[in-house]
C-alpha positions as CSV (number, residue, x, y, z in Angstrom):
1,M,11.4,-15.7,-5.2
2,N,11.8,-12.1,-3.7
3,Y,13.7,-10.0,-6.1
4,I,13.8,-7.0,-3.9
5,N,17.2,-7.7,-2.3
6,S,18.8,-8.5,-5.5
7,L,17.3,-5.9,-7.9
8,E,19.4,-3.9,-10.3
9,I,17.1,-1.2,-11.2
10,T,18.2,0.6,-14.8
11,D,14.5,1.8,-15.6
12,I,12.0,3.1,-13.3
13,D,9.7,4.2,-16.1
14,K,8.2,0.7,-16.4
15,P,6.9,-2.0,-14.0
16,I,9.3,-3.7,-12.1
17,L,8.9,-7.5,-11.0
18,L,9.3,-7.6,-7.2
19,F,8.3,-11.3,-6.5
20,E,7.6,-14.5,-8.5
21,D,6.4,-18.0,-7.6
22,G,5.2,-19.8,-10.5
23,D,2.2,-17.8,-11.9
24,Y,2.0,-15.5,-9.0
25,Q,3.8,-12.4,-9.4
26,I,4.0,-8.9,-7.6
27,Y,4.9,-5.5,-9.6
28,W,5.7,-2.0,-8.8
29,L,3.9,-0.3,-11.5
30,G,6.3,2.4,-12.5
31,L,5.6,5.8,-12.3
32,N,8.4,8.3,-12.4
33,D,6.5,11.1,-10.6
34,D,9.4,13.3,-9.7
35,N,8.5,14.8,-6.4
36,S,8.6,14.0,-2.8
37,F,5.3,12.9,-2.3
38,R,5.6,10.1,-4.9
39,V,3.0,7.5,-5.0
40,N,3.6,3.8,-5.4
41,V,0.9,1.6,-6.8
42,Y,1.3,-2.3,-7.0
43,L,-0.1,-5.1,-8.9
44,I,-0.7,-8.6,-7.6
45,K,-1.2,-11.1,-10.3
46,S,-2.4,-14.7,-9.2
47,G,-3.0,-16.9,-12.1
48,D,-5.4,-15.4,-14.6
49,E,-6.5,-12.8,-11.9
50,A,-5.2,-9.6,-10.4
51,V,-5.8,-7.1,-7.7
52,I,-4.3,-3.4,-7.8
53,V,-3.2,-2.0,-4.5
54,D,-3.9,1.5,-4.0
55,P,-4.5,2.5,-7.7
56,G,-3.8,6.2,-7.3
57,N,-5.5,9.5,-8.6
58,R,-7.3,10.1,-11.8
59,N,-3.9,11.3,-13.5
60,F,-2.5,7.9,-12.9
61,F,-5.4,5.9,-14.4
62,E,-4.5,5.8,-18.1
63,P,-0.6,4.9,-17.4
64,I,-1.4,2.4,-14.8
65,K,-4.1,0.8,-16.9
66,K,-1.7,0.8,-19.8
67,E,0.9,-1.1,-17.8
68,V,-1.7,-3.5,-16.1
69,I,-2.7,-4.5,-19.8
70,N,0.9,-5.0,-20.8
71,I,1.4,-7.3,-17.8
72,L,-2.0,-9.1,-18.0
73,G,-2.9,-9.0,-21.7
74,D,-6.4,-8.1,-20.6
75,V,-7.7,-5.6,-18.1
76,N,-10.6,-7.8,-17.4
77,K,-8.3,-10.0,-15.4
78,V,-8.2,-7.4,-12.7
79,K,-10.9,-8.7,-10.2
80,G,-10.3,-6.1,-7.5
81,A,-8.7,-3.1,-6.2
82,I,-7.4,-2.5,-2.6
83,F,-8.0,1.0,-1.2
84,C,-6.3,1.3,2.3
85,H,-8.0,4.6,2.9
86,Q,-10.0,7.2,1.1
87,D,-7.7,10.0,0.3
88,P,-7.4,11.0,-3.5
89,D,-3.7,10.0,-3.8
90,V,-4.9,6.5,-3.2
91,S,-8.6,6.3,-4.4
92,A,-9.7,9.0,-6.8
93,S,-9.2,6.7,-9.9
94,I,-12.0,4.4,-8.5
95,I,-14.5,6.3,-10.6
96,D,-12.4,5.3,-13.8
97,W,-11.8,1.8,-12.8
98,L,-15.4,1.1,-12.1
99,E,-16.5,2.7,-15.3
100,I,-14.5,0.0,-17.2
101,L,-14.7,-3.0,-14.8
102,P,-18.1,-2.2,-13.0
103,D,-18.0,-5.9,-11.4
104,M,-14.4,-5.5,-10.0
105,Q,-14.4,-5.9,-6.1
106,I,-13.8,-2.7,-4.1
107,I,-11.6,-4.0,-1.3
108,T,-11.8,-1.8,1.7
109,S,-13.1,-1.1,5.1
110,P,-16.6,-0.1,6.2
111,R,-15.4,3.4,7.3
112,V,-13.4,4.0,4.1
113,N,-16.3,2.7,1.9
114,V,-18.8,5.3,3.1
115,L,-16.7,8.0,1.6
116,L,-15.9,6.5,-1.7
117,P,-19.0,7.5,-3.2
118,F,-18.2,11.1,-2.8
119,Y,-15.8,10.8,-5.8
120,G,-18.9,10.5,-8.0
121,I,-19.8,6.8,-8.3
122,K,-22.7,5.0,-7.3
123,D,-22.8,3.1,-4.0
124,D,-24.0,-0.2,-5.7
125,Y,-20.7,-1.4,-6.5
126,N,-19.2,-4.8,-5.4
127,F,-17.9,-3.9,-2.0
128,F,-15.7,-6.5,-0.3
129,D,-15.5,-6.0,3.6
130,I,-11.9,-6.3,4.9
131,T,-13.1,-6.6,8.5
132,K,-14.9,-9.8,7.8
133,S,-12.7,-11.9,5.7
134,H,-9.5,-12.4,4.0
135,F,-9.3,-12.2,0.3
136,E,-8.9,-15.4,-1.6
137,F,-7.8,-15.7,-5.5
138,S,-9.4,-18.7,-7.3
139,N,-6.2,-20.6,-7.1
140,G,-6.2,-20.5,-3.2
141,K,-3.7,-17.7,-2.7
142,I,-4.6,-15.3,0.2
143,L,-4.4,-11.8,1.1
144,T,-4.9,-11.0,5.0
145,F,-6.1,-7.5,6.3
146,I,-4.6,-5.9,9.3
147,E,-6.6,-2.9,10.6
148,S,-4.5,0.2,11.4
149,P,-7.0,2.7,13.2
150,F,-5.7,6.4,13.1
151,L,-2.7,5.7,11.0
152,H,-3.8,8.1,9.6
153,F,-7.6,7.5,9.2
154,P,-10.0,5.5,11.5
155,G,-10.7,3.0,9.1
156,A,-7.2,2.6,7.6
157,F,-5.8,-0.9,7.2
158,T,-2.7,-2.7,5.6
159,T,-2.5,-5.8,3.6
160,Y,-0.3,-8.9,4.1
161,C,0.6,-11.3,1.1
162,N,0.7,-14.8,2.5
163,T,2.6,-16.2,-0.3
164,S,5.3,-13.5,-0.7
165,K,5.3,-12.4,2.9
166,F,5.2,-8.8,1.9
167,L,3.4,-6.2,3.9
168,F,1.6,-3.4,1.7
169,S,1.5,-0.7,4.4
170,G,-0.4,2.2,2.8
171,D,0.6,5.5,4.7
172,I,2.6,3.5,7.3
173,F,6.3,3.6,6.9
174,A,5.5,6.2,4.1
175,A,8.6,8.8,3.5
176,L,8.8,12.2,1.7
177,D,12.2,12.2,0.1
178,V,13.5,14.1,-3.0
179,E,16.5,11.7,-3.0
180,W,14.4,8.8,-4.0
181,S,15.3,5.3,-4.5
182,L,13.0,2.3,-5.1
183,I,14.7,0.3,-2.3
184,V,15.8,1.7,0.9
185,E,19.5,1.6,1.2
186,N,20.5,3.6,4.2
187,W,18.3,3.2,7.3
188,E,19.3,6.5,9.1
189,T,18.7,8.6,6.1
190,H,15.3,6.9,5.4
191,E,14.2,7.3,9.0
192,M,14.6,11.0,8.6
193,A,12.5,10.8,5.5
194,M,9.7,8.8,7.3
195,N,9.6,11.6,9.9
196,G,8.5,14.1,7.6
197,F,5.6,12.1,6.9
198,S,4.7,10.2,10.1
199,Q,5.1,12.9,12.6
200,D,2.4,14.9,10.9
201,Y,0.1,12.5,9.8
202,F,-0.1,9.9,12.5
203,A,-2.5,10.2,15.4
204,S,0.0,9.4,18.6
205,N,2.3,6.8,19.7
206,T,-0.5,4.8,21.1
207,A,-1.7,4.3,17.4
208,T,1.7,3.4,16.0
209,R,2.8,1.1,19.0
210,G,-0.5,-0.6,18.9
211,Y,-0.1,-1.6,15.1
212,A,3.5,-2.4,15.7
213,M,2.3,-4.9,18.3
214,K,0.0,-6.6,15.6
215,I,2.8,-7.1,13.0
216,E,5.8,-7.9,15.2
217,K,5.6,-11.6,15.1
218,L,4.8,-11.7,11.2
219,P,7.3,-13.2,9.1
220,I,7.8,-10.0,6.8
221,E,10.1,-10.2,4.0
222,A,9.5,-6.6,2.7
223,I,7.4,-3.5,3.5
224,L,5.7,-1.7,0.5
225,P,4.4,1.5,1.4
226,Q,2.2,3.9,-0.7
227,H,4.8,6.6,-0.5
228,G,8.5,6.5,-0.5
229,S,10.8,3.5,-0.7
230,I,10.3,-0.1,-0.4
231,I,11.9,-1.5,2.9
232,P,13.9,-4.8,2.5
233,Q,13.7,-7.5,5.0
234,K,16.9,-6.4,6.5
235,F,15.2,-3.1,7.7
236,V,12.0,-4.7,8.6
237,K,13.1,-4.9,12.5
238,N,14.3,-1.4,12.5
239,S,10.8,-0.3,11.0
240,I,8.8,-1.9,13.7
241,Q,11.0,-0.3,16.2
242,Y,10.7,2.9,14.6
243,L,6.9,2.9,15.2
244,R,7.3,1.7,18.9
245,E,9.3,4.7,19.7
246,L,7.6,7.4,17.4
247,R,6.4,10.4,18.9
248,C,3.8,12.1,16.6
249,G,0.6,13.9,16.2
250,L,-1.2,14.6,19.4
251,D,2.2,13.7,21.1
252,L,3.9,16.6,19.7
253,I,0.8,19.1,19.7
254,Y,0.2,18.4,23.4
255,P,3.3,17.2,25.1
256,Y,2.2,18.3,28.4
257,L,-0.5,15.4,28.4
258,K,1.8,12.5,27.7
259,D,2.0,9.8,30.2
């Protein structure tokens, strides 16, 4: 069941269950980081296994680990972590996760993978290449990866959960907003908050429009970005249209070169 449309949130200092179907659950891991560049970390639990989505920086490691253990009972049930790109707000805690789980799968693209060792880890970890396959849990549940080049990194990608139909979008649809809420409530206000991120970070309308074409026919029940608020199903079409029309990056720097 998708709980996003019916959540009554009274405490954002603890994990929030967003989806549940038997022994398959998706959590927002609560970090009440009170600034406009708020970072979201997610946990996908499938039976006795779990994957962390965009684990965050090193300051997040201990509180995230604590919440993961509270949910799973055993941190060793974490079988992998998804790193949608290499920036420290997404990936810096990789060094801490590999220290306690050296066999965990590092789920990312080849372009991201070549940069992760610069955090101080050895390059002989268990790399799962998202360009070659989907990720399958032992119980058959599948995560599909959708490459999103130049949004904002050449090797960036997003993750689609085939069970919940949630799109973990990384920096795409990210928003900078002091007046934050976990779920988007007003589209016009949220669109302005997305502009504060998207116009500066994304390469061009060619990149945003190209990615919009990749996802426009997917059945998406919610969009879960790494920054800002979760976008419920009622605003998914607005979100895709936003990408189609967005002028950003090089479009704004060199407007005289536009088509």
